[in-house]
N, C-alpha and C positions, 0 to 999 in steps of 0.2 A: 750185515745187511747194508746194501749200497743205497744212499739217498741221491736221487737224480736232481741236480740243481735246476731251478727255474731259469728260463731265458731272462736275459737282462731286462729289468723294468717290469717283468710280469709279477702278478700277485695271484696266489691260489686262494680262491674264495671258498671252496668247499671246506666245511668244517670250522669256519672262523668262529661261529657261536660257541662251539665246543672248546675251542682253543682260548676263548676269552669270555667265560660265562658270567658276564655282569652287564646290566643294561638299565637305561632309564626309559620309561614309557611316557611319551608326550602326546597329549590329546589336542590336536590342532582345532578340533571343533569347539573346544573350550575357549580358545583364543577368539574364534569367530563370534561366539556368544558374548564374550567380554567386550570386544570392540563394538558390537551392536549396542550393548548396554551403556557403554561410555558415550556413544553417539547420542543415545536417547536422553542423556543427562546434560548435553551441551546445547547451546543455541544453534539454530540453523546457520550453516555457513562457517562455523568454527572449524579451523583446520586441526588435523590430528597428526602430530609429529611424534612417532612412537620411539622411545628409547630402546635400543637393543644392546645396551652396554653390558659389559661383563658376560660375553657370549650369550646375549639375550637372557640375562638373569639366570644363567645356567641351563637354559632350555635348548641351546643349539642355534647359533646365530644364522646359519645358512637356511635351514628348513623354516625357521620362524620368519626370517626376512622374506623369503619367497612367498610364504603364506600371507604375510601382511601386505605385500604388493598385490596379491590376488584379491585381497579384501578392499583395495582401493584407498589405503591411507595416503596422506599427503607427503609423507617423508619419514625417514628413519634418522636416529642420532646415536652416536657412540663416541666415547673418548679413545677407543682402541683402534688405531689405524689398521691393524692386521685384521680385525673383525670386518671393518669396512671394505678392505681389499678382498676378503673372502666372499663378501656379498657381490662385489663387482665381478669377480671371477665366476660366480655362480649365475651371472646373467641378470642380477637385480639392477634395474635402471632408475629406481626411485631416487629423488634427492637424498643425499646422506650428509647430515651436518656433523662435523667433528667438534664435539665439545672441547673446551680448552685442554690441549694436550701437547701441542707441538712447540718446539723452539722456533724462533723467527725463521731460521733457515729451512725448516720443514714445510713452510707454507707452499713453496713451489711444488713439492712432491704431492701434497694434497690436491692442489689445483690440477696438476697433470693427470691425476687419477680420477678426476671428476667428482671430487669431494669438496664440500663447502666448509671453509675454515671459520673458526671462531676467532675474533680479534679481541684482545684484552690488554694490549700495551702498544706503545708507540712503535717499538721495533717490529712488532708483528704487522702493523699497518704499513710501515715502510717496505717490508718484504713483499707484501701483497701488491703494493703499488708498483714495485719493480717488475713483478711478473706481468702485471697489466701493461706496463710500458713496453716490455720486451716482446710480448705476444700481440700487442695491439688489440687486446680484448677487454671486455668489462668483466670484472671478477665480483661475484656476489659474496658478501660476508655477513656473519651474524655477530653482533656486539654482545659480549658477555658482561653483565653488570653484577657487581657484588652488592646486593641490597641489604646485607647485614649478616650473612653467614660467615664472613671473614675468611673465606677460603681462596676464591679465585675470581678475578674480574675487575673491571674498572669500578672504583668507588662510586656509589650512587650519586654523591654530591659533585662528582666530576664527570658524570656520564653525559650530560647535555653538551658540555664543551668537547668531550671526546667524539661524540656523534657528529658534532659540527666539523671536526677534522676529517672524519670519514666521508661525509657528504661532499666536502670541498676537495677531496683527493681525486684527481683524474683517473678514470679506469676502475674505480672501486664503487660498488653500489651497496648501500645499507639495506640488505634484504630482510634481516632479522634482528631482533633485540630480545634478550631473554635473561632471566635470573633464576635462582633456585632457592626456595624458602620452605624446605621440608620441616615436618614436625612429627612427634610421636606421642605427645601428651598435651594436657590442657594448657600448661604454661607455654609450650611451644606454639600452640594454636593461636594464642593471643599475640605472640610475637609475629607470627606469620601473617595475621590479619593486618597488623601495622605496616609490615614491610611490603605486602601486596599493594596496599593503598599508595605507599610512597613510590613504588615502581610504576604503577599505572600513571600516576601524575607525571613522572619523568618521561615516560613514553609519549604521553599526550603533549608535553612541552616540546619534545623533539619534532614530532609530527607537525605541530602548529608552526614552529619556527621555520621549517623548510617547505611547508605546504605539501607534505607527502603523507601517504598511508603506508606504513611499513608492513610488508607482506606477512611476516611471521613475528608476532609479539606474544611472548609466553612467560608465565610465571607459575601456572597451575600444573602441578604434577599430582601424583596419586593422593597425597595427604590433603592437599587443598580441595581436590575434587571429592574426596570421601566425606568431607565436612561441609560441602556446598558453600565454600567461602565466596562472597560476591566477586565476580571476575568478568570484566567487560573486554578483555583482550581477545584477540582473534585466533589464538592457538592454544591447544593443551598438549601436554606431554606426559601421559600416565604410564609409568613403567610397571610398578607393582600390580596395579589393577588389571593391566593387560594380561597378566599371567595368573590372575586370581589370587594374588597375595595381598596382604593388608599392611599398610605402613604404620598403623597406630598400634601401640603396645597393648596386647590383650584382646584386640579385635580380630574377628574372623570375616574374611571376604564373603564366605558363603551366606552369611546373615544379611548381606546386602545384594544378594542375587548373582554374585560372580562365581565362576567355576575354576578350579585349579587346573592349569595346563599340565603340570607334572603329576601324573596319576600314580606313578610308582617308581621306586628304585629297587631292583631285585638282583640277586646273584644265585648261583647254584653251588651247593656244597662240592668242593673239590677233594675233600679228605674227611674221613671220620677217624677219630683216635680215642683210645681208652686210657683213662687215668686211674690209677689204683691207689688205694689208701697207702700212705707211707712213701709214695714216689717223691724223690728229691727234685721237685719242680722249682723252676726259677720263681722266686718270690714267695714260696710256700713256707719258708722258715725251717728251723732245725727239725721239726717233727715231720716235715714233708706234707703231702696232700692229706687232708683230714677225712676224705671219703672217696669211694669209687665214683667215677663219672664218665660220661661220654661227651666228646667235644666235636664240633664241626668247624671247618675252615672255609671261608669264602674269599674270593679274589677281589677284595675291596678294602682300602685302607686310607692312610693319610695322603697317598698319591691321588686319591679320588675326592679329597675334601672331607673325608670322614676322620674323626680323631677320637682319642680316649675321652670319656666323660671326666669332668673335673673331680678332684678329690672330694670324697663325701657324697657323691652322687653316682647314679648307675644308668645304664642304657640297655634296651632290649631290642630284639628283632623277632620277626614272626617266621615260624616254619611249621607247616601243617596246621596253621591257625593257632599255634601254641607260642606264648611269649617266652623267648629264650634269652637269658641274661648274656650280655656281651662280657667276655672274660679278658679280652686283650685286643689291642689295635696296633699294628705296625705299619711300615711304609706301604706294603702291598696287601696285607691280609688282616682279616678280623676273625677272631676265634669266639664261638658262641657255645653255650652249654645246651646240648640236645639230649640230656639224660631223660627228660620227661617225654621224649618222643619215641615210642616203640617202633623199631624198624627203620630209624633214620638212616639214609643211605646217600652215597655219593650221587650227585645229580639232582637231589631234592632242592626245590626252590626256597630261597630265604628272602623274605621281604624286609628291606631296610626301611622303606616308606611305602605306605599304601595299604590296601585291603588284602586279607588272606583268611579264608573261612569266614567266621562271624566276627572277626576282630580287625582293627585297623590302627595303623600308626600314622598320624597326620604330620605334615611338615613342621607344624608348631611343636609337636611332641619331640621330634628329633632335635630341633633347635634347643628346646629346654633341656633335653638329656645331655647335649654336648656343650651347653653354656653359650650358644650363639645368641647374638642380640635379638634376632627375630627369625621367623621361618624364611623370610626373603634372603637374609644374609646367609643362611645355611645353603639354600638353593644356589645362590650366586657362587658359593664356594665349591659346589659340585663340579668336578672336572674329570677329564680323561675317562669318560664313561660313554660307550656307544648309545645312540638314540634309536628308539623304535617309535616312529610316529604313526598315529592313526588319525583318520578324519582328514578334513581339508579338501 
């Protein structure tokens, strides 16, 4: 049989779903709901700079970014310049702040692509100043302050002096000043309250010294907002809560009125196999398989952010509303036990996350099964899966 090649650059769309039977279901209306709820919990006039880092927390940066623009948020933020460029190529014109990411030499590239750089060292400031001098333009920057996380930014006790350098540099404008003080438990909350107070005092000192009001001043992300820590700054940046995820260990966003944007991750069985007692299967030991069973294979594995459960624990997926034990995970495939499903067949839908029949697997359940720190971290790890968006 002869296969006729496609014309150069052409793509055959018909049959793509059958050729790649795995997908994530994204509910854009849930994001609409969550943004409205976030706005209801902030003071009038507070700006909303939404993080879309890590491919919009695994939800698909382009569709999510377009939707957030339609909702009228004040800007987006990510540390991944490729995500930011994808948004620009998709026509998103919102301001996009690049969290600390680039080498000093990368600032010119960010500015040329309409992205707002974060500044956190002298070399970065000098590089931005050189762009401003060359182009004859004024470049907006955001100052990243390390208020105690110990990861990235100008030390908080050096931030006033560094802000002074930015304000005095020709062609550079201090548009924003931010820090990150996340927490996941009571001890972290106490620390975050202290660091929030210190950062607010630092911002006020900078503004008073120069007689300015900085357009974007932000420390409140999802953890701060979820506990209503006192915040008088003019910007919030909730990542988790935008997608209906909760940053606090053991908490569920649904209990606070939020809705999960990731409704489901599903795949279809691409193969059904029979295992018979005594089969010399890999890992079965000298006696072979201990019983007859049927297994199903889906096209989802470590390439998609799924992985084997840690030793001593187990994972399940749903098929026909039945919980099917996960038997193995490889780079591209997951094998499940479908012995309990009468008539299981190729093409049947397997639910990795979401509802099926009268049962449901929550993102928190998947995280627990796979030993991920939280539901959010598992979703962030989701990758190379086509998106099917509804709502919006």
